[in-house]
C-alpha positions as CSV (number, residue, x, y, z in Angstrom):
1,X,24.5,-68.6,103.5
2,X,21.3,-68.7,106.2
3,X,19.2,-71.8,106.0
4,X,15.9,-72.6,107.6
5,X,14.8,-75.8,108.6
6,X,13.1,-78.1,106.1
7,X,9.3,-77.9,105.9
8,X,6.2,-78.1,104.0
9,X,7.3,-80.1,101.1
10,X,11.1,-79.9,101.2
11,X,13.2,-82.5,101.9
12,X,16.1,-80.7,103.7
13,X,17.1,-77.2,104.5
14,X,16.6,-74.5,102.3
15,X,18.1,-71.2,101.8
16,X,16.4,-68.0,103.1
17,X,18.7,-65.2,103.5
18,X,21.9,-64.5,101.6
19,X,23.1,-62.9,105.2
20,X,21.9,-61.9,108.6
21,X,21.6,-58.0,107.6
22,X,19.3,-59.2,104.8
23,X,17.6,-61.6,107.3
24,X,17.4,-58.4,109.8
25,X,16.1,-55.8,107.2
26,X,13.6,-58.3,106.5
27,X,12.7,-58.7,109.9
28,X,12.6,-54.6,110.8
29,X,10.2,-54.1,108.0
30,X,7.7,-57.1,108.8
31,X,7.5,-55.8,112.3
32,X,7.6,-52.2,111.5
33,X,4.5,-52.6,109.0
34,X,3.1,-56.1,110.2
35,X,3.3,-57.8,107.0
36,X,4.3,-61.4,106.5
37,X,7.6,-62.9,105.8
38,X,7.1,-65.5,103.4
39,X,10.2,-68.3,103.7
40,X,10.8,-70.5,100.8
41,X,9.7,-74.1,101.4
42,X,7.4,-73.2,104.4
43,X,3.5,-74.1,103.9
44,X,2.4,-70.3,105.1
45,X,3.9,-67.0,105.2
46,X,5.0,-65.7,108.9
47,X,4.3,-63.1,110.4
48,X,6.7,-61.7,113.3
49,X,5.1,-59.9,116.2
50,X,6.8,-58.2,119.4
51,X,5.4,-60.0,122.4
52,X,6.5,-58.7,126.1
53,X,6.0,-61.5,128.9
54,X,7.0,-59.1,131.7
55,X,10.3,-60.5,132.3
56,X,11.2,-59.3,128.3
57,X,10.4,-58.7,125.0
58,X,10.9,-61.2,122.1
59,X,9.8,-61.9,118.6
60,X,6.9,-64.5,118.0
61,X,6.0,-66.1,114.7
62,X,2.7,-66.6,114.2
């Protein structure tokens, strides 16, 4: 199981994904469709975006 850091109104880590493949599938879908990922225990959904700083491409969460 993959856990995220606590946030929002939780007091500890919360389960977010069952496996790496599930996490990457959700991330790929969100990047392709420009949709948000709603993480349990976090106050607001996160929208991943690909960014390029000239030295490489990375995922930025906003």
